[in-house]
Backbone and ligand atoms as CSV (ligand in chain L), in Angstrom:
chain,resi,resn,atom,element,x,y,z
A,1,MET,N,N,-0.987,23.467,-5.430
A,1,MET,CA,C,-1.372,23.226,-4.155
A,1,MET,C,C,-2.949,23.582,-4.027
A,2,SER,N,N,-3.593,22.605,-3.345
A,2,SER,CA,C,-5.124,22.946,-3.335
A,2,SER,C,C,-5.434,23.973,-2.221
A,3,GLU,N,N,-6.675,24.522,-2.359
A,3,GLU,CA,C,-7.243,25.573,-1.358
A,3,GLU,C,C,-7.026,25.180,0.179
A,4,SER,N,N,-7.383,23.788,0.344
A,4,SER,CA,C,-7.407,23.124,1.696
A,4,SER,C,C,-6.053,23.155,2.180
A,5,GLN,N,N,-5.000,22.941,1.288
A,5,GLN,CA,C,-3.590,22.703,1.836
A,5,GLN,C,C,-2.971,24.275,2.323
A,6,LEU,N,N,-3.577,25.142,1.469
A,6,LEU,CA,C,-3.063,26.554,1.771
A,6,LEU,C,C,-3.743,27.040,2.960
A,7,LEU,N,N,-4.799,26.623,3.379
A,7,LEU,CA,C,-5.535,27.157,4.318
A,7,LEU,C,C,-4.859,27.139,5.880
A,8,VAL,N,N,-3.992,26.007,5.932
A,8,VAL,CA,C,-3.312,25.793,7.014
A,8,VAL,C,C,-1.869,25.893,6.626
A,9,ARG,N,N,-0.730,26.619,7.374
A,9,ARG,CA,C,0.511,26.592,6.847
A,9,ARG,C,C,1.157,25.427,6.683
A,10,ARG,N,N,2.156,25.349,5.693
A,10,ARG,CA,C,2.942,24.111,5.757
A,10,ARG,C,C,3.938,23.941,6.810
A,11,ILE,N,N,4.142,22.711,7.165
A,11,ILE,CA,C,4.996,22.550,8.370
A,11,ILE,C,C,6.230,21.891,7.786
A,12,LYS,N,N,7.390,22.140,8.522
A,12,LYS,CA,C,8.741,21.604,8.267
A,12,LYS,C,C,8.982,20.099,8.649
A,13,ASP,N,N,8.763,19.905,9.870
A,13,ASP,CA,C,8.654,18.533,10.272
A,13,ASP,C,C,7.581,18.139,11.195
A,14,GLY,N,N,7.019,16.930,10.915
A,14,GLY,CA,C,5.887,16.602,11.812
A,14,GLY,C,C,4.856,15.744,11.208
A,15,THR,N,N,3.666,15.869,11.714
A,15,THR,CA,C,2.727,14.658,11.227
A,15,THR,C,C,1.513,15.661,10.794
A,16,VAL,N,N,0.932,15.353,9.623
A,16,VAL,CA,C,-0.321,15.890,9.133
A,16,VAL,C,C,-1.355,14.685,9.069
A,17,ILE,N,N,-2.368,14.842,9.900
A,17,ILE,CA,C,-3.366,13.961,10.044
A,17,ILE,C,C,-4.454,14.543,8.969
A,18,ASP,N,N,-4.743,13.936,7.925
A,18,ASP,CA,C,-5.656,14.353,6.760
A,18,ASP,C,C,-6.859,13.550,6.616
A,19,HIS,N,N,-7.837,14.194,5.898
A,19,HIS,CA,C,-8.991,13.427,5.512
A,19,HIS,C,C,-9.839,12.808,6.784
A,20,ILE,N,N,-9.732,13.542,7.935
A,20,ILE,CA,C,-10.445,13.178,8.920
A,20,ILE,C,C,-12.093,13.429,8.767
A,21,ASP,N,N,-12.986,12.650,9.041
A,21,ASP,CA,C,-14.301,13.006,8.754
A,21,ASP,C,C,-14.698,14.433,9.510
A,22,PRO,N,N,-15.440,15.169,8.757
A,22,PRO,CA,C,-15.673,16.427,9.254
A,22,PRO,C,C,-16.334,16.517,10.566
A,23,GLY,N,N,-15.766,17.346,11.456
A,23,GLY,CA,C,-16.205,17.477,12.935
A,23,GLY,C,C,-15.674,16.275,13.798
A,24,MET,N,N,-14.728,15.624,13.314
A,24,MET,CA,C,-14.079,14.687,14.262
A,24,MET,C,C,-12.730,15.016,14.740
A,25,ALA,N,N,-12.120,15.968,14.363
A,25,ALA,CA,C,-10.804,16.349,14.682
A,25,ALA,C,C,-10.487,16.470,16.187
A,26,LEU,N,N,-11.511,17.105,16.885
A,26,LEU,CA,C,-11.248,17.165,18.279
A,26,LEU,C,C,-11.356,15.774,19.068
A,27,VAL,N,N,-12.156,14.927,18.525
A,27,VAL,CA,C,-12.182,13.656,19.119
A,27,VAL,C,C,-10.943,12.894,18.896
A,28,VAL,N,N,-10.529,12.951,17.512
A,28,VAL,CA,C,-9.185,12.467,17.146
A,28,VAL,C,C,-8.048,12.897,18.092
A,29,LEU,N,N,-7.896,14.126,18.213
A,29,LEU,CA,C,-6.932,14.713,19.215
A,29,LEU,C,C,-6.860,14.019,20.684
A,30,SER,N,N,-8.098,13.906,21.170
A,30,SER,CA,C,-8.423,13.357,22.477
A,30,SER,C,C,-8.052,11.829,22.387
A,31,ALA,N,N,-8.361,11.221,21.324
A,31,ALA,CA,C,-8.097,9.676,21.308
A,31,ALA,C,C,-6.660,9.674,21.284
A,32,LEU,N,N,-5.868,10.592,20.540
A,32,LEU,CA,C,-4.348,10.355,20.506
A,32,LEU,C,C,-3.706,10.859,21.653
A,33,ASN,N,N,-4.450,11.433,22.633
A,33,ASN,CA,C,-3.899,12.062,23.993
A,33,ASN,C,C,-2.981,13.162,23.685
A,34,ILE,N,N,-3.410,13.941,22.637
A,34,ILE,CA,C,-2.663,15.153,22.453
A,34,ILE,C,C,-3.422,16.369,22.975
A,35,THR,N,N,-2.867,16.956,23.947
A,35,THR,CA,C,-3.502,18.040,24.714
A,35,THR,C,C,-2.892,19.472,24.401
A,36,GLY,N,N,-1.716,19.329,23.770
A,36,GLY,CA,C,-1.046,20.794,23.358
A,36,GLY,C,C,-0.362,21.265,24.656
A,37,ARG,N,N,-0.170,20.507,25.633
A,37,ARG,CA,C,0.609,20.856,26.685
A,37,ARG,C,C,2.155,20.555,26.606
A,38,LYS,N,N,2.418,19.880,25.546
A,38,LYS,CA,C,3.884,19.501,25.281
A,38,LYS,C,C,4.684,20.681,24.543
A,39,GLY,N,N,3.872,21.734,24.069
A,39,GLY,CA,C,4.462,22.725,23.325
A,39,GLY,C,C,4.597,22.735,21.978
A,40,ASN,N,N,4.321,21.560,21.391
A,40,ASN,CA,C,4.321,21.484,19.852
A,40,ASN,C,C,3.300,22.533,19.306
A,41,VAL,N,N,3.620,23.147,18.057
A,41,VAL,CA,C,2.567,23.889,17.316
A,41,VAL,C,C,1.642,22.880,16.614
A,42,ILE,N,N,0.430,23.026,17.031
A,42,ILE,CA,C,-0.622,22.121,16.593
A,42,ILE,C,C,-1.721,23.002,15.826
A,43,THR,N,N,-1.978,22.744,14.541
A,43,THR,CA,C,-2.895,23.535,13.933
A,43,THR,C,C,-4.113,22.658,13.496
A,44,ILE,N,N,-5.269,23.019,13.890
A,44,ILE,CA,C,-6.459,22.264,13.560
A,44,ILE,C,C,-7.375,22.910,12.727
A,45,ALA,N,N,-7.974,22.229,11.541
A,45,ALA,CA,C,-8.831,22.776,10.652
A,45,ALA,C,C,-10.046,22.090,10.704
A,46,LEU,N,N,-11.214,22.667,10.933
A,46,LEU,CA,C,-12.495,21.988,10.873
A,46,LEU,C,C,-13.081,22.282,9.676
A,47,ASN,N,N,-13.858,21.339,9.125
A,47,ASN,CA,C,-14.815,21.470,7.879
A,47,ASN,C,C,-14.284,22.262,6.800
A,48,VAL,N,N,-13.011,21.815,6.456
A,48,VAL,CA,C,-12.247,22.416,5.198
A,48,VAL,C,C,-12.928,21.860,3.955
A,49,PRO,N,N,-12.998,22.763,3.053
A,49,PRO,CA,C,-13.704,22.209,1.702
A,49,PRO,C,C,-12.698,21.060,1.193
A,50,SER,N,N,-13.053,20.009,0.751
A,50,SER,CA,C,-12.092,19.042,0.187
A,50,SER,C,C,-12.459,18.579,-1.152
A,51,SER,N,N,-13.752,18.273,-1.468
A,51,SER,CA,C,-13.893,17.980,-2.981
A,51,SER,C,C,-15.348,18.803,-3.004
A,52,LYS,N,N,-15.983,18.860,-4.189
A,52,LYS,CA,C,-17.077,19.664,-4.397
A,52,LYS,C,C,-18.204,19.406,-3.362
A,53,PHE,N,N,-18.444,18.179,-2.881
A,53,PHE,CA,C,-19.598,18.035,-2.048
A,53,PHE,C,C,-19.012,17.761,-0.561
A,54,GLU,N,N,-17.836,17.552,-0.366
A,54,GLU,CA,C,-17.201,17.128,0.950
A,54,GLU,C,C,-16.515,18.079,1.587
A,55,ALA,N,N,-16.408,17.909,2.981
A,55,ALA,CA,C,-15.528,18.596,3.820
A,55,ALA,C,C,-14.719,17.577,4.511
A,56,LYS,N,N,-13.788,18.107,5.081
A,56,LYS,CA,C,-12.913,17.206,6.108
A,56,LYS,C,C,-12.161,18.001,7.192
A,57,ASP,N,N,-11.749,17.327,8.128
A,57,ASP,CA,C,-10.951,17.962,9.033
A,57,ASP,C,C,-9.469,17.813,8.933
A,58,MET,N,N,-8.751,18.490,9.470
A,58,MET,CA,C,-7.221,18.080,9.284
A,58,MET,C,C,-6.384,18.753,10.648
A,59,ILE,N,N,-5.347,18.036,10.878
A,59,ILE,CA,C,-4.542,18.453,12.109
A,59,ILE,C,C,-3.136,18.302,11.748
A,60,LYS,N,N,-2.378,19.398,11.862
A,60,LYS,CA,C,-0.972,19.424,11.803
A,60,LYS,C,C,-0.125,19.557,13.007
A,61,ILE,N,N,0.644,18.575,13.280
A,61,ILE,CA,C,1.432,18.505,14.562
A,61,ILE,C,C,2.874,18.745,14.265
A,62,GLU,N,N,3.493,19.953,14.643
A,62,GLU,CA,C,4.773,20.013,14.365
A,62,GLU,C,C,5.906,19.375,15.332
A,63,ASN,N,N,6.980,18.951,14.646
A,63,ASN,CA,C,7.969,18.039,15.423
A,63,ASN,C,C,7.613,17.149,16.232
A,64,ARG,N,N,6.520,16.319,15.744
A,64,ARG,CA,C,6.163,15.134,16.262
A,64,ARG,C,C,5.694,14.006,15.351
A,65,PHE,N,N,6.347,12.981,15.250
A,65,PHE,CA,C,6.115,11.910,14.328
A,65,PHE,C,C,5.447,10.759,14.911
A,66,LEU,N,N,3.969,10.562,14.301
A,66,LEU,CA,C,3.190,9.492,14.904
A,66,LEU,C,C,3.354,8.362,14.380
A,67,GLU,N,N,3.533,7.385,15.249
A,67,GLU,CA,C,3.769,5.873,14.627
A,67,GLU,C,C,2.297,5.192,14.435
A,68,SER,N,N,2.308,4.063,13.603
A,68,SER,CA,C,1.063,3.517,13.387
A,68,SER,C,C,0.380,2.875,14.586
A,69,ASN,N,N,1.145,2.567,15.588
A,69,ASN,CA,C,0.462,2.205,16.773
A,69,ASN,C,C,-0.516,3.306,17.462
A,70,ASP,N,N,0.147,4.361,17.299
A,70,ASP,CA,C,-0.628,5.514,17.830
A,70,ASP,C,C,-1.978,5.872,16.976
A,71,THR,N,N,-1.733,5.616,15.726
A,71,THR,CA,C,-2.715,6.323,14.935
A,71,THR,C,C,-3.784,5.381,14.261
A,72,ASN,N,N,-3.371,4.145,14.411
A,72,ASN,CA,C,-4.350,2.924,13.690
A,72,ASN,C,C,-5.682,2.783,14.420
A,73,LYS,N,N,-5.622,3.402,15.764
A,73,LYS,CA,C,-6.971,3.375,16.569
A,73,LYS,C,C,-7.847,4.416,15.975
A,74,LEU,N,N,-7.422,5.199,15.160
A,74,LEU,CA,C,-8.307,6.293,14.574
A,74,LEU,C,C,-9.178,5.695,13.414
A,75,VAL,N,N,-8.894,4.551,13.010
A,75,VAL,CA,C,-9.768,3.822,12.119
A,75,VAL,C,C,-11.010,3.532,12.761
A,76,LEU,N,N,-11.135,3.375,13.967
A,76,LEU,CA,C,-12.589,3.472,14.652
A,76,LEU,C,C,-13.381,4.687,14.666
A,77,LEU,N,N,-12.556,5.700,14.669
A,77,LEU,CA,C,-13.219,6.999,14.735
A,77,LEU,C,C,-13.516,7.597,13.250
A,78,ALA,N,N,-12.540,7.618,12.409
A,78,ALA,CA,C,-12.448,8.321,11.092
A,78,ALA,C,C,-11.762,7.438,10.082
A,79,PRO,N,N,-12.381,6.646,9.654
A,79,PRO,CA,C,-11.781,5.545,8.844
A,79,PRO,C,C,-10.939,6.097,7.504
A,80,LYS,N,N,-11.289,7.223,7.273
A,80,LYS,CA,C,-10.807,7.692,5.859
A,80,LYS,C,C,-9.364,8.315,6.125
A,81,THR,N,N,-9.093,8.593,7.582
A,81,THR,CA,C,-7.946,9.314,7.880
A,81,THR,C,C,-6.754,8.831,7.109
A,82,THR,N,N,-5.930,9.601,6.644
A,82,THR,CA,C,-4.503,9.438,6.327
A,82,THR,C,C,-3.398,10.145,6.965
A,83,ILE,N,N,-2.423,9.506,7.255
A,83,ILE,CA,C,-1.244,10.195,7.976
A,83,ILE,C,C,-0.086,10.467,7.103
A,84,ASN,N,N,0.440,11.649,7.089
A,84,ASN,CA,C,1.537,12.141,6.166
A,84,ASN,C,C,2.575,12.337,7.398
A,85,ILE,N,N,3.813,11.909,7.101
A,85,ILE,CA,C,4.833,12.250,8.046
A,85,ILE,C,C,5.820,13.112,7.142
A,86,ILE,N,N,5.978,14.401,7.762
A,86,ILE,CA,C,6.664,15.478,6.920
A,86,ILE,C,C,8.076,15.636,7.408
A,87,ARG,N,N,9.222,15.538,6.584
A,87,ARG,CA,C,10.534,16.085,6.998
A,87,ARG,C,C,11.018,17.084,6.062
A,88,ASP,N,N,11.423,18.130,6.394
A,88,ASP,CA,C,12.011,19.224,5.750
A,88,ASP,C,C,10.935,19.424,4.569
A,89,TYR,N,N,9.760,19.727,4.991
A,89,TYR,CA,C,8.745,20.171,4.001
A,89,TYR,C,C,8.265,18.873,3.079
A,90,LYS,N,N,8.855,17.838,3.113
A,90,LYS,CA,C,8.545,16.750,2.043
A,90,LYS,C,C,7.608,15.678,2.811
A,91,VAL,N,N,6.726,15.014,2.158
A,91,VAL,CA,C,5.997,13.990,2.678
A,91,VAL,C,C,7.026,12.735,2.462
A,92,ILE,N,N,7.598,12.288,3.571
A,92,ILE,CA,C,8.395,10.921,3.416
A,92,ILE,C,C,7.573,9.753,3.551
A,93,GLU,N,N,6.328,9.920,4.308
A,93,GLU,CA,C,5.671,8.629,4.431
A,93,GLU,C,C,4.215,8.979,4.407
A,94,LYS,N,N,3.404,8.283,3.701
A,94,LYS,CA,C,2.032,8.522,3.607
A,94,LYS,C,C,1.300,7.060,3.948
A,95,ARG,N,N,0.396,7.104,4.889
A,95,ARG,CA,C,-0.307,5.737,5.333
A,95,ARG,C,C,-1.630,5.908,5.409
A,96,LYS,N,N,-2.488,5.011,5.414
A,96,LYS,CA,C,-3.835,4.989,5.706
A,96,LYS,C,C,-3.952,4.403,7.057
A,97,VAL,N,N,-4.959,4.731,7.970
A,97,VAL,CA,C,-5.018,4.067,9.191
A,97,VAL,C,C,-5.767,2.696,8.983
A,98,GLU,N,N,-5.292,1.565,9.654
A,98,GLU,CA,C,-6.036,0.535,9.259
A,98,GLU,C,C,-6.155,-0.300,10.554
A,99,LEU,N,N,-7.151,-1.256,10.490
A,99,LEU,CA,C,-7.455,-1.970,11.694
A,99,LEU,C,C,-6.153,-3.193,12.038
A,100,PRO,N,N,-5.573,-3.039,13.079
A,100,PRO,CA,C,-4.601,-4.089,13.371
A,100,PRO,C,C,-5.212,-5.352,13.723
A,101,ILE,N,N,-4.482,-6.540,13.873
A,101,ILE,CA,C,-5.132,-7.671,14.267
A,101,ILE,C,C,-5.496,-7.716,15.807
A,102,ALA,N,N,-4.789,-6.846,16.531
A,102,ALA,CA,C,-5.292,-6.585,17.863
A,102,ALA,C,C,-4.485,-5.261,18.348
A,103,PHE,N,N,-5.192,-4.499,19.225
A,103,PHE,CA,C,-4.855,-3.415,19.828
A,103,PHE,C,C,-4.144,-3.782,21.196
A,104,ILE,N,N,-2.808,-3.509,21.308
A,104,ILE,CA,C,-2.143,-3.852,22.517
A,104,ILE,C,C,-1.771,-2.606,23.373
A,105,GLY,N,N,-2.348,-2.620,24.558
A,105,GLY,CA,C,-2.136,-1.553,25.458
A,105,GLY,C,C,-2.639,-0.160,25.057
A,106,ILE,N,N,-3.420,-0.183,24.021
A,106,ILE,CA,C,-3.953,1.017,23.569
A,106,ILE,C,C,-5.209,1.564,24.241
A,107,PHE,N,N,-6.192,0.657,24.203
A,107,PHE,CA,C,-7.519,0.876,24.969
A,107,PHE,C,C,-7.595,0.028,26.306
A,108,LYS,N,N,-8.431,0.555,27.064
A,108,LYS,CA,C,-8.657,-0.260,28.390
A,108,LYS,C,C,-10.001,-1.120,28.236
A,109,CYS,N,N,-9.816,-2.242,28.749
A,109,CYS,CA,C,-11.014,-3.170,28.660
A,109,CYS,C,C,-12.251,-2.404,29.466
A,110,SER,N,N,-13.385,-2.547,29.038
A,110,SER,CA,C,-14.467,-1.906,29.906
A,110,SER,C,C,-15.096,-2.633,31.042
A,111,ASN,N,N,-14.477,-3.828,31.123
A,111,ASN,CA,C,-14.868,-4.833,32.220
A,111,ASN,C,C,-14.216,-4.511,33.511
A,112,PRO,N,N,-14.714,-3.917,34.466
A,112,PRO,CA,C,-14.068,-3.520,35.520
A,112,PRO,C,C,-13.439,-4.788,36.312
A,113,MET,N,N,-14.083,-5.891,36.101
A,113,MET,CA,C,-13.325,-7.247,36.652
A,113,MET,C,C,-12.314,-7.894,35.935
A,114,CYS,N,N,-11.986,-7.232,34.807
A,114,CYS,CA,C,-10.945,-7.793,33.846
A,114,CYS,C,C,-9.592,-7.610,34.690
A,115,ILE,N,N,-8.825,-8.627,34.341
A,115,ILE,CA,C,-7.363,-8.604,34.960
A,115,ILE,C,C,-6.520,-7.461,34.539
A,116,THR,N,N,-6.819,-6.934,33.348
A,116,THR,CA,C,-6.032,-5.753,32.805
A,116,THR,C,C,-6.438,-4.414,33.665
A,117,ASN,N,N,-7.487,-4.548,34.389
A,117,ASN,CA,C,-7.952,-3.401,35.165
A,117,ASN,C,C,-7.603,-3.635,36.636
A,118,SER,N,N,-6.737,-4.713,36.917
A,118,SER,CA,C,-6.428,-5.081,38.297
A,118,SER,C,C,-5.266,-4.337,38.586
A,119,LYS,N,N,-4.699,-4.624,39.709
A,119,LYS,CA,C,-3.387,-3.919,40.112
A,119,LYS,C,C,-2.206,-4.455,39.453
A,120,GLU,N,N,-2.370,-5.720,38.928
A,120,GLU,CA,C,-1.245,-6.249,38.258
A,120,GLU,C,C,-0.947,-5.453,36.802
A,121,GLN,N,N,0.311,-5.470,36.513
A,121,GLN,CA,C,0.597,-4.524,35.369
A,121,GLN,C,C,0.460,-5.346,34.222
A,122,ILE,N,N,-0.801,-5.600,33.797
A,122,ILE,CA,C,-0.972,-6.433,32.562
A,122,ILE,C,C,-1.465,-5.443,31.328
A,123,LYS,N,N,-0.841,-5.603,30.285
A,123,LYS,CA,C,-1.344,-4.734,29.154
A,123,LYS,C,C,-2.482,-5.286,28.582
A,124,SER,N,N,-3.544,-4.320,28.279
A,124,SER,CA,C,-4.685,-4.901,27.447
A,124,SER,C,C,-4.402,-5.479,26.214
A,125,ILE,N,N,-4.958,-6.482,25.901
A,125,ILE,CA,C,-4.959,-7.033,24.517
A,125,ILE,C,C,-6.301,-7.105,23.842
A,126,ILE,N,N,-6.656,-6.163,22.879
A,126,ILE,CA,C,-7.980,-6.387,22.321
A,126,ILE,C,C,-7.945,-6.765,20.853
A,127,ASP,N,N,-8.392,-8.091,20.801
A,127,ASP,CA,C,-8.469,-8.670,19.503
A,127,ASP,C,C,-9.452,-8.189,18.589
A,128,VAL,N,N,-9.128,-7.910,17.311
A,128,VAL,CA,C,-10.079,-7.538,16.268
A,128,VAL,C,C,-10.495,-8.804,15.706
A,129,ILE,N,N,-11.861,-9.315,16.062
A,129,ILE,CA,C,-12.257,-10.575,15.480
A,129,ILE,C,C,-13.073,-10.496,14.333
A,130,ASP,N,N,-13.559,-9.321,13.875
A,130,ASP,CA,C,-14.222,-9.182,12.715
A,130,ASP,C,C,-13.820,-7.590,12.157
A,131,LYS,N,N,-13.228,-7.636,11.100
A,131,LYS,CA,C,-12.667,-6.359,10.656
A,131,LYS,C,C,-13.645,-5.524,9.931
A,132,LEU,N,N,-14.684,-6.176,9.553
A,132,LEU,CA,C,-15.744,-5.591,8.768
A,132,LEU,C,C,-16.568,-4.769,9.602
A,133,LYS,N,N,-17.017,-5.170,10.626
A,133,LYS,CA,C,-18.316,-4.700,11.468
A,133,LYS,C,C,-17.765,-3.483,12.121
A,134,PRO,N,N,-16.548,-3.335,12.782
A,134,PRO,CA,C,-15.784,-4.302,13.264
A,134,PRO,C,C,-16.253,-4.710,14.704
A,135,ILE,N,N,-15.769,-5.965,15.103
A,135,ILE,CA,C,-15.937,-6.510,16.378
A,135,ILE,C,C,-14.527,-6.642,17.193
A,136,LEU,N,N,-14.650,-6.115,18.329
A,136,LEU,CA,C,-13.434,-6.361,19.316
A,136,LEU,C,C,-13.707,-6.935,20.513
A,137,LYS,N,N,-12.707,-7.772,20.907
A,137,LYS,CA,C,-13.018,-8.710,22.143
A,137,LYS,C,C,-11.658,-8.810,22.946
A,138,CYS,N,N,-11.830,-8.436,24.250
A,138,CYS,CA,C,-10.866,-8.426,25.013
A,138,CYS,C,C,-10.216,-9.912,25.076
A,139,ARG,N,N,-8.873,-10.322,25.060
A,139,ARG,CA,C,-8.365,-11.498,25.013
A,139,ARG,C,C,-8.233,-12.161,26.308
A,140,TYR,N,N,-8.266,-11.133,27.453
A,140,TYR,CA,C,-8.220,-11.851,28.793
A,140,TYR,C,C,-9.844,-12.327,29.375
A,141,CYS,N,N,-10.739,-11.172,29.270
A,141,CYS,CA,C,-11.969,-11.596,29.847
A,141,CYS,C,C,-13.059,-11.962,28.767
A,142,VAL,N,N,-12.642,-12.129,27.587
A,142,VAL,CA,C,-13.417,-12.252,26.319
A,142,VAL,C,C,-14.650,-11.453,26.124
A,143,ARG,N,N,-14.793,-10.426,26.809
A,143,ARG,CA,C,-15.936,-9.421,26.685
A,143,ARG,C,C,-15.742,-8.775,25.267
A,144,ILE,N,N,-16.999,-8.749,24.730
A,144,ILE,CA,C,-17.044,-8.038,23.413
A,144,ILE,C,C,-17.062,-6.610,23.766
A,145,LEU,N,N,-16.422,-5.614,23.177
A,145,LEU,CA,C,-16.296,-4.450,23.672
A,145,LEU,C,C,-16.895,-3.406,22.659
A,146,ASP,N,N,-17.611,-2.486,23.289
A,146,ASP,CA,C,-18.337,-1.302,22.534
A,146,ASP,C,C,-17.485,-0.368,22.016
A,147,ILE,N,N,-17.373,-0.122,20.989
A,147,ILE,CA,C,-16.374,0.680,20.323
A,147,ILE,C,C,-16.512,2.149,20.803
A,148,ASP,N,N,-17.808,2.631,20.844
A,148,ASP,CA,C,-18.145,3.989,21.419
A,148,ASP,C,C,-17.414,4.064,22.824
A,149,GLU,N,N,-17.514,2.979,23.710
A,149,GLU,CA,C,-16.938,3.235,25.051
A,149,GLU,C,C,-15.557,3.143,24.965
A,150,LEU,N,N,-14.976,2.390,23.975
A,150,LEU,CA,C,-13.319,2.348,23.958
A,150,LEU,C,C,-12.953,3.763,23.552
A,151,ILE,N,N,-13.525,4.373,22.824
A,151,ILE,CA,C,-13.103,5.699,22.144
A,151,ILE,C,C,-13.272,6.763,23.201
A,152,HIS,N,N,-14.188,6.797,23.952
A,152,HIS,CA,C,-14.467,7.920,24.800
A,152,HIS,C,C,-14.034,7.559,26.313
A,153,GLN,N,N,-13.127,6.693,26.539
A,153,GLN,CA,C,-12.851,6.324,27.949
A,153,GLN,C,C,-11.744,7.329,28.404
L,1,ZN,ZN,ZN,-10.972,-7.621,29.480
């Protein structure tokens, strides 16, 4: 077991968010809406030595299993992030975060006049129209959305 894994204790069941860009863990927690108020044990490690020249952040959340829907938005914040689902101390699923074709009901459109921000209960649909750059566009008002704005809303 590597030094970085030993630094924070193993968990029996839950999610390990690993290889987060150094210094981004707190932003990741906020993007996932994880406040710690639900009572799960959450361990956060910042700037853990990862390889000779690199550091990373990691987050361990006990007794909570994050779905791709929750975690794929992290690709905009920390693209190297990997998600490990742990059951009974074993990694039963390991996945990379990836850009979906669209984010549905995840982010708010930044256009205050957009119908998704009106009183009607319409879920936001934000299409990823260019995966490389990436470029995101609201399907309803066709505004091109600023990624920083989406993340920090
Ligand atoms: Zn919109």
